C-alpha positions as semicolon CSV with decimal commas, in nm:
position;residue;x (nm);y (nm);z (nm)
1;X;-2,952;-2,759;-9,405
2;X;-3,164;-2,920;-9,137
3;X;-3,381;-3,223;-9,274
4;X;-3,457;-3,575;-9,276
5;X;-3,090;-3,672;-9,309
6;X;-2,932;-3,397;-9,086
7;X;-2,559;-3,491;-9,050
8;X;-2,553;-3,834;-9,224
9;X;-2,287;-3,914;-9,450
10;X;-2,399;-4,054;-9,792
11;X;-2,191;-4,173;-10,109
12;X;-2,379;-4,169;-10,425
13;X;-2,242;-4,361;-10,730
14;X;-2,308;-4,245;-11,070
15;X;-2,413;-3,901;-10,881
16;X;-2,330;-3,661;-11,145
17;X;-2,620;-3,697;-11,383
18;X;-2,960;-3,792;-11,443
19;X;-3,127;-4,002;-11,142
20;X;-2,795;-4,012;-10,928
21;X;-2,752;-3,623;-10,939
22;X;-3,104;-3,575;-10,812
23;X;-3,028;-3,804;-10,528
24;X;-2,744;-3,603;-10,430
25;X;-2,908;-3,254;-10,429
26;X;-3,182;-3,417;-10,244
27;X;-2,987;-3,568;-9,973
28;X;-2,775;-3,224;-9,950
29;X;-3,166;-3,055;-9,899
30;X;-3,204;-3,300;-9,637
31;X;-2,900;-3,197;-9,450
32;X;-2,654;-3,513;-9,561
33;X;-2,294;-3,462;-9,641
34;X;-2,224;-3,621;-9,986
35;X;-1,969;-3,805;-10,174
36;X;-2,029;-3,761;-10,532
37;X;-1,899;-4,052;-10,699
38;X;-1,872;-4,051;-11,089
39;X;-1,662;-4,152;-11,370
40;X;-1,790;-3,883;-11,608
41;X;-1,801;-4,122;-11,886
42;X;-2,057;-4,179;-12,191
43;X;-2,360;-4,395;-12,111
44;X;-2,176;-4,688;-12,258
45;X;-1,905;-4,664;-12,053
46;X;-1,636;-4,480;-12,251
47;X;-1,454;-4,181;-12,139
48;X;-1,348;-4,030;-11,823
49;X;-1,401;-3,643;-11,681
50;X;-1,424;-3,506;-11,329
51;X;-1,610;-3,221;-11,441
52;X;-1,969;-3,355;-11,403
53;X;-1,896;-3,468;-11,029
54;X;-1,746;-3,149;-10,966
55;X;-2,026;-2,942;-11,095
56;X;-2,296;-3,137;-10,849
57;X;-2,036;-3,067;-10,569
58;X;-2,044;-2,692;-10,648
59;X;-2,432;-2,698;-10,685
60;X;-2,453;-2,870;-10,317
61;X;-2,196;-2,615;-10,191
62;X;-2,395;-2,311;-10,334
63;X;-2,697;-2,454;-10,129
64;X;-2,502;-2,433;-9,817
65;X;-2,432;-2,821;-9,811
66;X;-2,099;-3,006;-9,806
67;X;-2,010;-3,226;-10,052
68;X;-1,675;-3,362;-10,223
69;X;-1,622;-3,518;-10,563
70;X;-1,475;-3,882;-10,614
71;X;-1,380;-4,037;-10,952
72;X;-1,311;-4,399;-10,881
73;X;-1,430;-4,673;-11,090
74;X;-1,690;-4,868;-10,876
75;X;-1,627;-5,177;-11,015
76;X;-1,254;-5,175;-10,927
77;X;-1,183;-5,339;-10,590
78;X;-0,932;-5,078;-10,465
79;X;-1,135;-4,779;-10,618
80;X;-1,435;-4,877;-10,441
81;X;-1,218;-4,888;-10,117
82;X;-1,079;-4,565;-10,165
83;X;-1,402;-4,417;-10,220
84;X;-1,537;-4,555;-9,863
85;X;-1,218;-4,430;-9,722
86;X;-1,262;-4,083;-9,869
87;X;-1,616;-4,049;-9,699
88;X;-1,491;-4,161;-9,370
89;X;-1,164;-3,943;-9,388
90;X;-1,345;-3,641;-9,506
91;X;-1,646;-3,650;-9,299
92;X;-1,568;-3,879;-8,995
93;X;-1,815;-4,181;-9,082
94;X;-2,030;-4,330;-9,359
95;X;-2,399;-4,398;-9,311
96;X;-2,573;-4,455;-9,649
97;X;-2,416;-4,605;-9,964
98;X;-2,627;-4,537;-10,278
99;X;-2,522;-4,777;-10,582
100;X;-2,665;-4,588;-10,870
101;X;-2,366;-4,590;-11,122
102;X;-2,460;-4,766;-11,468
103;X;-2,397;-4,801;-11,845
104;X;-2,612;-4,945;-12,128
105;X;-2,458;-5,156;-12,442
106;X;-2,814;-5,293;-12,581
107;X;-2,779;-5,560;-12,815
108;X;-3,021;-5,855;-12,909
109;X;-2,896;-6,191;-12,792
110;X;-2,798;-6,341;-13,120
111;X;-2,595;-6,022;-13,180
112;X;-2,446;-5,942;-12,867
113;X;-2,049;-5,935;-12,821
114;X;-1,877;-6,097;-12,513
115;X;-1,727;-5,741;-12,447
116;X;-2,097;-5,594;-12,441
117;X;-2,194;-5,865;-12,169
118;X;-1,885;-5,810;-11,962
119;X;-1,900;-5,436;-11,964
120;X;-2,250;-5,429;-11,836
121;X;-2,210;-5,708;-11,581
122;X;-1,898;-5,538;-11,456
123;X;-2,037;-5,196;-11,415
124;X;-2,368;-5,288;-11,246
125;X;-2,311;-5,606;-11,068
126;X;-1,956;-5,604;-10,970
127;X;-1,991;-5,218;-10,922
128;X;-2,271;-5,271;-10,666
129;X;-2,059;-5,539;-10,500
130;X;-1,746;-5,375;-10,454
131;X;-1,846;-5,048;-10,266
132;X;-2,095;-5,276;-10,085
133;X;-1,846;-5,513;-9,952
134;X;-1,602;-5,233;-9,832
135;X;-1,885;-5,054;-9,650
136;X;-2,014;-5,367;-9,484
137;X;-1,653;-5,437;-9,343
138;X;-1,643;-5,087;-9,218
139;X;-1,978;-5,112;-9,062
140;X;-1,905;-5,464;-8,917
141;X;-1,589;-5,325;-8,752
142;X;-1,773;-5,045;-8,591
143;X;-2,047;-5,286;-8,467
144;X;-1,778;-5,510;-8,296
145;X;-1,593;-5,230;-8,144
146;X;-1,947;-5,153;-7,958
147;X;-2,034;-4,849;-8,168
148;X;-2,382;-4,787;-8,282
149;X;-2,463;-4,825;-8,634
150;X;-2,760;-4,728;-8,825
151;X;-2,651;-4,751;-9,193
152;X;-2,800;-4,790;-9,533
153;X;-2,712;-4,963;-9,868
154;X;-2,963;-4,853;-10,136
155;X;-2,916;-5,043;-10,459
156;X;-3,063;-4,964;-10,817
157;X;-3,228;-5,246;-10,999
158;X;-3,460;-5,207;-11,319
159;X;-3,795;-5,386;-11,422
160;X;-3,567;-5,506;-11,721
161;X;-3,429;-5,751;-11,489
162;X;-3,731;-5,788;-11,288
163;X;-3,999;-5,847;-11,564
164;X;-3,760;-5,875;-11,848
165;X;-3,695;-5,661;-12,163
166;X;-3,586;-5,738;-12,502
167;X;-3,253;-5,648;-12,614
168;X;-3,128;-5,617;-12,266
169;X;-3,003;-5,963;-12,160
170;X;-2,698;-5,815;-12,010
171;X;-2,851;-5,556;-11,847
172;X;-3,145;-5,750;-11,730
173;X;-2,922;-6,010;-11,600
174;X;-2,727;-5,756;-11,379
175;X;-3,030;-5,599;-11,250
176;X;-3,178;-5,922;-11,155
177;X;-2,862;-6,003;-10,970
178;X;-2,880;-5,687;-10,801
179;X;-3,216;-5,748;-10,670
180;X;-3,115;-6,109;-10,530
181;X;-2,814;-5,933;-10,400
182;X;-3,008;-5,680;-10,202
183;X;-3,257;-5,966;-10,057
184;X;-2,915;-6,178;-9,935
185;X;-2,714;-5,887;-9,806
186;X;-3,012;-5,781;-9,593
187;X;-3,011;-6,106;-9,431
188;X;-2,664;-6,092;-9,345
189;X;-2,604;-5,725;-9,251
190;X;-2,914;-5,673;-9,021
191;X;-2,691;-5,797;-8,732
192;X;-2,468;-5,509;-8,760
193;X;-2,741;-5,237;-8,789
194;X;-2,744;-5,207;-9,152
195;X;-3,039;-5,224;-9,397
196;X;-3,025;-5,292;-9,759
197;X;-3,307;-5,202;-10,012
198;X;-3,323;-5,135;-10,381
199;X;-3,520;-4,925;-10,598
200;X;-3,643;-4,958;-10,977
201;X;-3,645;-4,622;-11,101
202;X;-3,847;-4,494;-11,424
203;X;-3,736;-4,150;-11,570
204;X;-3,625;-3,963;-11,857
205;X;-3,242;-3,934;-11,824
206;X;-2,970;-3,995;-12,103
207;X;-3,002;-4,359;-12,042
208;X;-3,351;-4,351;-12,165
209;X;-3,399;-4,067;-12,394
210;X;-3,424;-4,274;-12,690
211;X;-3,654;-4,535;-12,535
212;X;-3,984;-4,343;-12,586
213;X;-3,970;-4,208;-12,213
214;X;-4,045;-3,842;-12,289
215;X;-4,378;-3,692;-12,238
216;X;-4,517;-3,352;-12,334
217;X;-4,572;-3,138;-12,044
218;X;-4,702;-2,800;-12,021
219;X;-4,435;-2,531;-11,881
220;X;-4,458;-2,511;-11,504
221;X;-4,662;-2,852;-11,450
222;X;-4,520;-3,149;-11,287
223;X;-4,334;-3,386;-11,530
224;X;-4,383;-3,757;-11,432
225;X;-4,055;-3,854;-11,594
226;X;-3,832;-3,597;-11,415
227;X;-3,561;-3,773;-11,248
228;X;-3,625;-3,577;-10,933
229;X;-3,916;-3,777;-10,860
230;X;-3,717;-4,091;-10,786
231;X;-3,496;-3,928;-10,508
232;X;-3,760;-3,884;-10,235
233;X;-3,795;-4,275;-10,170
234;X;-3,410;-4,305;-10,204
235;X;-3,353;-4,016;-9,944
236;X;-3,615;-4,193;-9,712
237;X;-3,468;-4,514;-9,725
238;X;-3,140;-4,347;-9,621
239;X;-3,287;-4,189;-9,346
240;X;-3,301;-4,311;-8,969
241;X;-3,674;-4,366;-9,008
242;X;-3,624;-4,648;-9,247
243;X;-3,468;-4,853;-8,984
244;X;-3,725;-5,123;-9,004
245;X;-3,747;-5,160;-9,376
246;X;-3,505;-5,399;-9,536
247;X;-3,452;-5,644;-9,819
248;X;-3,750;-5,466;-10,009
249;X;-3,764;-5,347;-10,391
250;X;-3,937;-5,036;-10,461
251;X;-4,043;-4,918;-10,805
252;X;-4,053;-4,551;-10,843
253;X;-4,176;-4,419;-11,181
254;X;-4,433;-4,176;-11,331
255;X;-4,505;-4,070;-10,974
256;X;-4,625;-4,431;-10,873
257;X;-4,442;-4,583;-10,590
258;X;-4,460;-4,987;-10,578
259;X;-4,316;-5,232;-10,345
260;X;-4,227;-5,584;-10,537
261;X;-4,313;-5,915;-10,408
262;X;-4,060;-6,154;-10,401
263;X;-4,069;-6,480;-10,588
264;X;-4,346;-6,690;-10,455
265;X;-4,391;-7,056;-10,511
266;X;-4,693;-7,102;-10,747
267;X;-4,927;-7,404;-10,789
268;X;-4,746;-7,734;-10,738
269;X;-4,826;-8,122;-10,765
270;X;-4,666;-8,393;-10,541
271;X;-4,747;-8,721;-10,644
272;X;-4,506;-8,888;-10,384
273;X;-4,309;-9,083;-10,657
274;X;-4,052;-9,016;-10,943
275;X;-4,211;-8,829;-11,235
276;X;-4,227;-9,029;-11,567
277;X;-4,088;-8,759;-11,830
278;X;-4,362;-8,903;-12,062
279;X;-4,657;-8,776;-11,822
280;X;-4,539;-8,435;-11,755
281;X;-4,655;-8,230;-12,091
282;X;-5,008;-8,199;-11,956
283;X;-4,889;-8,158;-11,598
284;X;-4,680;-7,874;-11,667
285;X;-4,940;-7,712;-11,884
286;X;-5,179;-7,747;-11,621
287;X;-4,961;-7,579;-11,350
288;X;-4,882;-7,304;-11,587
289;X;-5,252;-7,221;-11,663
290;X;-5,300;-7,199;-11,276
291;X;-5,026;-6,974;-11,209
292;X;-5,026;-6,597;-11,173
293;X;-4,926;-6,439;-11,510
294;X;-4,612;-6,185;-11,498
295;X;-4,662;-5,836;-11,512
296;X;-4,585;-5,642;-11,843
297;X;-4,278;-5,416;-11,826
298;X;-4,497;-5,105;-11,876
299;X;-4,716;-5,193;-11,575
């Protein structure tokens, strides 16, 4: 199984279905050893089953690769630690953490219940933090011991957070938070030999099957909505080749690869005095008229 990630140890959260499954399979094709983490829940977060993760492990082993299943909850502090420990105990090290696990509980703000907010924030935002925190502790300890570290964290954001999308205040807030987390974590972990990047994927999965993502593609032709299209950039970011790339957010959708530009300060005015609230109406409108307009979620 020689390849771009030969011998590297990779954890993929939410790795049993859709985009996560394709990450696991491509990492395996490229020679990595995989911990396939997945609760096996419904897309809303309910339920639990070990079968989906075990099925992906079986696929990888059938390819000649190495993989183990993990059923810990990424948003559980101790569970996330067990996942990191399983990787190091099973394969001797950890090189890459791909945070992909997620759920959806879409609702317009005026109708959203508190548990719908909390559940999505917990899985996405806390579920990105907890594994990253324990992985960072592992890599920092290795660096302080004088061991070489060439590690990666690859998070999953979304255009719902980067650009906004109706009906997804909870999901969008979590995904915007993940993008900000990525940039700051990249600054903090660089000293230990760890890069941190994020992807914003677009593909047809059970998370998006009712959102109009499907396209008709003749048999045998390339499908721009295939979740397998997302894996190449993730696998490359997980490889040693990407060691100089950190703090970036990439969009991969429909065959297009885009690097997002961070927030930039736009037009400004500084009168060198305190503003009078009564004068701000035309000033604000003028600044907005000169600013770059936001991209639409569809590109």
